[in-house]
N, C-alpha and C positions, 0 to 999 in steps of 0.2 A: 593338855599339851602347852608348853611354854611357847610364847609367840615368836621366839627365835629358833624354833625347831621345825624341820621339814618332815613331811611324811616320808616313809621309806620309798614310795614310788617316785616322789619328786627328787629325793636324794639320788636315786639310781639314774633317773633321766638326766639330772645335772652332771653327775659324774661321767656319764656317757658322752654328753655334749663337750665337757671339758677335755676328756681324753681325745675325742676326735679332733678338736681344735689344737691340742698339744701335738698330736701326730702330724697334722697338716702344716704346722709352723715350727718345725724343728730348729730353724735358724734362730729362734728366740731363746732357746734354752739348750744349747749344745751340752752334751755330757750329763744331762739330768734324766733320771729314770722315772717314768710315770708311776710305776708301782709304789715307789717311796712316797710320792705326793699323795696318791690315793689313800695309802695307809694313814698318813697324817690327817687328811680330810675326814676320813671315817671316824677318827679318834677325836675330832674337834668339830662337832656339829654346829656350833655357833659360827665358826668361820665359814662353814659350808653354807649356812644361812646367808651370810654376808655376800658370798660369791653368787648365790642365787639372786640376791638383790641387784648386784652388778649386772648379772645376765638379763634379768627381766626388764631392766631399764635401758637395755641396748648396749651395754658396755663391752660385751664379748671378752670377758676376762681370760687371761692366759698367763702362764708362768714366764717370767722374764729374767729370773735369776735365783740364786741361792746365797743366803748369808751364812758363811762359815762360822762366824762368831756365835750366832743365835741358833743355828741349825734350822732356820726357817726358809721356806720357799716364798718367793715374792711374785705376787700377781699384780698386773696392771690392766686397766681397761685397754683393749687393743682393737676396738672398733675403728673402721677407717675414718669415720667422722665422729665428732663429739657425741656421746650417747644421746639418742633421740629422747629418751624419757627423762633427761636431766638438763634440758635446754630452757632458755628464757627465765633463768634464776639470777637474782642479784648475788653479790658476793657472800654476805653474812647476815646474821639476824639484826645487827645494829643498822645495817644498810636498809634492810627490809622495813624495819620500824621507822626509819627516817623518811620514807616515802609517804607523802600526804595523799596522793592519788595514783591511779594506774599501778598499783602494787603487783609485783610478779607473784606467781603461785608459791614460790619457795625461795630459799637461799642455798647456795652451793655448800658452804661450810656446815650448816645445819643438816642438810640432806645427807651429806657424807657421814656425819656423826651418827645419824639415825640408821644408816646402813652398816655401821661398824667398820668404815673404811676411812682413809685419809686422802685429802687432795694431793695430787702430785706436786712436788716442788718443781721449781724451774729446772734444776739439775736432773731430776727424774724424767721430766718431760723431754728434755734434750736427749737423755738416754733412750727413751722410747723411740724417738725419731731416728735413732741409729738402726733400729730394727725394721723400719719401713717408712712409708710416707703417710702420715696421719694428719688429720685436720687441714686438708687442702682446700676445703670449702667452708669449714666451720672454725671455731676457736674454742679454747678451753681455759677457764679460770685456773690459776695455779696458786699454791699457798703463798700468801703475801707477807713479807716481813712486817713486824709490828710498827716500825717507824714510818713506813708508807701508809699502813692502814690507819694509824693514829691521825694522819693528816687527811683522811677521807678517801684515799686511793686504794686500788686493788690491781693485781697483775693478771694478765692472760697471755696465752701463746697461741700461735698457729704456724702452719708451714705454707709459705708462698715462695714462688720463684726458686724452688729447690733449696730454700733456707728456712731455718726456724727463727721466728721473730718473737720478742718479748715486748709487750705493750702495757700501758697503764690506762685506767679509766676510773671514773668515780665508782666507788663500791656499790652504790645504789643502782647503777645502770644494769640493764639486761637487754638481751637481743635474742631473736629467734634462732640465730645460728651460733650462739655461745652457750656452752654447757660446762661440764667439768668431768675430768677423768680422775679415777681413784686408784689407790694401791692398797694391798692387803698382804700381810705376812702371815704365813701359816706354818 
C-alpha cells in the first residue's frame, strides 16, 4: 500500500467525521451538498489522506467554499484554536536550519507540504474568521510574502478583542501557542 493511502476502515471513519462536522456547521458552506463532496473524496484518495493528516493533527477540517472555476471544494482547518499537533514550529526549513540551539521539532511550511496542504494566506485567514471566532488563545503562521521572508521575517495572525490581527516575528521563532492552519482543494 502506498504511504498516502488509507485503509477502507479509516476512510469510512474519516468520511463519517467529516460529514458530521459538515452537517453541524452548515453556516460555513451554505448551498453545498455533502454527497458531491463525498463523491470527489472517494475518487481522490490522496486528498482524503491529506484530510486525515489535518484531522489527526487536530485541525478539524471542514468545507468553507467551492471554486466555480476549478470545480473544487475548499477545506480549511476549523479547530477553535491552532491545531494542537502543529504548534511550537518555526516558520520554514531555512529558519529551522538557522537555529543553533533549542531547535523546534519542525517547521510550518515543511509540515504543511508533507501533509499535502498549503498554509492559509492572510486573506484566507481573515475569511475563516468570518465563519466564527478562531485563535482567541493561540496564533497561526500564515503564508509570508517573499520580500518579508527574504529579510528574515514571517507573519502570523490571531483573533483578540473581537478583531483579527496580523503580526510579524523572526521566522526562526516558535511558541507553544503558535501553530499553523492549512487549506486543501478537492
